[in-house]
GUZARO-980809 format. One record per residue (C-alpha): residue number from 1; residue in three letters; x, y, z. Coordinates in nm, 3 decimals. Example, Ala and Ser with C-alpha at 12.3 -4.5 7.8 and 13.67 -1.06 7.14 Angstrom:
BEGIN
   pos   code        c1        c2        c3
     1    Ala     1.230    -0.450     0.780
     2    Ser     1.367    -0.106     0.714
END
This chain:
BEGIN
   pos   code        c1        c2        c3
     1    Met    -8.399    -9.501     9.866
     2    Asp    -8.233    -9.185     9.736
     3    Leu    -8.038    -8.910     9.909
     4    Leu    -8.096    -8.592     9.708
     5    Pro    -8.017    -8.222     9.739
     6    Leu    -8.272    -8.024     9.938
     7    Arg    -8.339    -7.694     9.762
     8    Pro    -8.591    -7.425     9.857
     9    Asp    -8.927    -7.419     9.683
    10    Thr    -8.906    -7.761     9.521
    11    Ala    -9.149    -8.048     9.570
    12    His    -8.901    -8.213     9.810
    13    Phe    -8.865    -7.887    10.004
    14    His    -9.242    -7.870    10.057
    15    Ala    -9.255    -8.237    10.156
    16    Ala    -8.969    -8.177    10.406
    17    Leu    -9.167    -7.885    10.552
    18    Asp    -9.469    -8.112    10.588
    19    Leu    -9.258    -8.374    10.767
    20    Tyr    -9.109    -8.110    10.998
    21    Glu    -9.452    -7.974    11.084
    22    Gln    -9.587    -8.323    11.155
    23    Ile    -9.295    -8.415    11.380
    24    His    -9.298    -8.083    11.566
    25    Asp    -9.677    -8.035    11.563
    26    Glu    -9.652    -7.690    11.407
    27    Gln    -9.901    -7.498    11.200
    28    Pro    -9.875    -7.559    10.823
    29    Ala    -9.610    -7.341    10.658
    30    Ser    -9.493    -7.187    10.989
    31    Ala    -9.133    -7.297    10.927
    32    Ala    -9.127    -7.211    10.555
    33    Pro    -8.983    -6.857    10.583
    34    Arg    -8.700    -6.977    10.810
    35    Phe    -8.621    -7.274    10.585
    36    Arg    -8.614    -7.045    10.279
    37    Arg    -8.388    -6.789    10.453
    38    His    -8.138    -7.062    10.542
    39    Gly    -8.158    -7.204    10.190
    40    Arg    -8.040    -6.871    10.046
    41    Asp    -7.723    -6.870    10.258
    42    Asp    -7.409    -6.921    10.048
    43    Ser    -7.287    -7.195    10.286
    44    Tyr    -7.620    -7.385    10.289
    45    Arg    -7.601    -7.764    10.258
    46    Gly    -7.917    -7.970    10.260
    47    Arg    -8.020    -8.325    10.175
    48    Val    -8.346    -8.515    10.168
    49    Val    -8.410    -8.890    10.183
    50    Val    -8.676    -9.005     9.938
    51    Asp    -8.816    -9.357     9.953
    52    Asp    -9.074    -9.468     9.699
    53    Gly    -9.148    -9.104     9.619
    54    Asp    -9.199    -9.005     9.984
    55    Val    -8.970    -8.776    10.183
    56    Ile    -8.881    -8.971    10.497
    57    Gly    -8.600    -8.753    10.627
    58    Phe    -8.399    -8.440    10.571
    59    Ala    -8.119    -8.234    10.719
    60    Tyr    -7.970    -7.898    10.645
    61    Gly    -7.732    -7.645    10.787
    62    Cys    -7.496    -7.360    10.714
    63    Asp    -7.189    -7.192    10.854
    64    Ser    -7.232    -7.029    11.196
    65    Lys    -7.156    -6.664    11.134
    66    Pro    -7.082    -6.390    11.385
    67    Gly    -7.370    -6.146    11.368
    68    Gly    -7.617    -6.422    11.285
    69    Gln    -7.911    -6.447    11.523
    70    Tyr    -7.853    -6.805    11.635
    71    His    -7.477    -6.755    11.656
    72    Arg    -7.536    -6.461    11.893
    73    Leu    -7.777    -6.663    12.107
    74    Leu    -7.530    -6.950    12.131
    75    Arg    -7.233    -6.721    12.201
    76    Asp    -7.426    -6.547    12.478
    77    Ala    -7.525    -6.879    12.638
    78    Leu    -7.185    -7.050    12.626
    79    Ser    -6.892    -6.962    12.848
    80    Glu    -6.615    -6.769    12.674
    81    Pro    -6.368    -7.058    12.636
    82    Val    -6.641    -7.291    12.508
    83    Ser    -6.776    -7.027    12.271
    84    Ser    -6.429    -6.943    12.139
    85    Trp    -6.351    -7.304    12.049
    86    Trp    -6.690    -7.430    11.929
    87    Leu    -6.826    -7.124    11.745
    88    Ala    -6.515    -6.964    11.593
    89    Asp    -6.519    -7.198    11.290
    90    Ala    -6.847    -7.388    11.309
    91    Phe    -7.110    -7.536    11.084
    92    Glu    -7.461    -7.529    11.232
    93    Ile    -7.685    -7.829    11.179
    94    Val    -8.010    -7.634    11.168
    95    Glu    -8.255    -7.920    11.118
    96    Leu    -8.249    -8.298    11.119
    97    Ala    -8.575    -8.487    11.089
    98    Val    -8.649    -8.853    11.020
    99    Ala    -9.004    -8.987    10.998
   100    Pro    -9.084    -9.184    11.316
   101    Gly    -9.157    -9.509    11.132
   102    Thr    -8.817    -9.504    10.958
   103    Arg    -8.587    -9.425    11.250
   104    Arg    -8.303    -9.649    11.371
   105    Arg    -8.208    -9.743    11.015
   106    Gly    -7.905    -9.513    10.986
   107    Leu    -8.083    -9.234    10.798
   108    Gly    -8.001    -8.960    11.050
   109    Thr    -7.635    -9.058    11.056
   110    Arg    -7.623    -9.070    10.677
   111    Leu    -7.789    -8.728    10.646
   112    Ile    -7.552    -8.559    10.892
   113    Glu    -7.244    -8.725    10.744
   114    Thr    -7.349    -8.615    10.396
   115    Ile    -7.405    -8.250    10.479
   116    Leu    -7.083    -8.234    10.682
   117    Asp    -6.879    -8.413    10.416
   118    Gly    -6.650    -8.164    10.251
   119    Thr    -6.713    -7.877    10.490
   120    Asp    -6.391    -7.706    10.588
   121    Arg    -6.518    -7.604    10.932
   122    Arg    -6.341    -7.719    11.250
   123    Thr    -6.659    -7.793    11.447
   124    Ala    -7.030    -7.853    11.403
   125    Val    -7.294    -7.739    11.651
   126    Leu    -7.663    -7.806    11.694
   127    Thr    -7.939    -7.789    11.949
   128    Ala    -8.177    -8.064    12.054
   129    Lys    -8.466    -8.068    12.295
   130    Arg    -8.312    -8.118    12.635
   131    His    -8.534    -8.406    12.745
   132    Asp    -8.582    -8.579    12.408
   133    Glu    -8.429    -8.916    12.496
   134    Cys    -8.445    -9.046    12.139
   135    Ala    -8.258    -8.746    11.995
   136    Arg    -8.010    -8.727    12.281
   137    Gly    -7.937    -9.099    12.252
   138    Phe    -7.875    -9.058    11.879
   139    Tyr    -7.636    -8.766    11.929
   140    Asp    -7.452    -8.941    12.213
   141    Ala    -7.408    -9.252    11.998
   142    Thr    -7.278    -9.049    11.702
   143    Gly    -7.010    -8.862    11.898
   144    Trp    -7.169    -8.526    11.981
   145    Thr    -7.050    -8.357    12.300
   146    Pro    -7.292    -8.173    12.532
   147    Leu    -7.174    -7.811    12.554
   148    His    -7.445    -7.634    12.751
   149    Glu    -7.791    -7.688    12.896
   150    Pro    -8.046    -7.566    12.946
   151    Phe    -8.040    -7.333    12.647
   152    Val    -8.388    -7.181    12.643
   153    Val    -8.531    -7.049    12.316
   154    Arg    -8.894    -6.928    12.302
   155    Gly    -8.966    -7.116    12.624
   156    Val    -8.824    -7.449    12.500
   157    Glu    -8.538    -7.609    12.693
   158    Leu    -8.265    -7.722    12.456
   159    Ala    -7.916    -7.864    12.486
   160    Val    -7.629    -7.728    12.280
   161    Leu    -7.414    -8.007    12.133
   162    Gly    -7.088    -7.998    11.940
   163    Leu    -6.891    -8.229    11.712
   164    Asp    -6.518    -8.185    11.656
   165    Leu    -6.453    -8.211    11.282
   166    Ser    -6.077    -8.143    11.294
END
């Protein structure tokens, strides 16, 4: 099993898109433009887990920047003191996906630790589906703090979670 860089428009990038679309039941290539846009960010960090030639997990993120669309949505949803602490110097985990048959083997933890390793940000933030017990259990067990819920994006109820990196 290898943990490799995830770069836009590579074979691993396309396999990660396929995995994302399978997990989230999205139309083929619907996430590609968003993944590419994030991949061009100067603070982008992404990794993919490859086992026997197959992509079985990936994660990526980038710095949360004032003026960025998701940063604005988060700032507007969070109370001022929460927003000031958690978003002022944050890294956003944009996506984390692990193939269902390979979960509970430490891959998600390894992916997040790897992309956060070396970041100089004070906090990390992410969103997860509010009622996804598997994801919420994972984030609870790995030290993430619930910051706000429900956070509704395109009709989907999410929870905003934070991790203190200081």
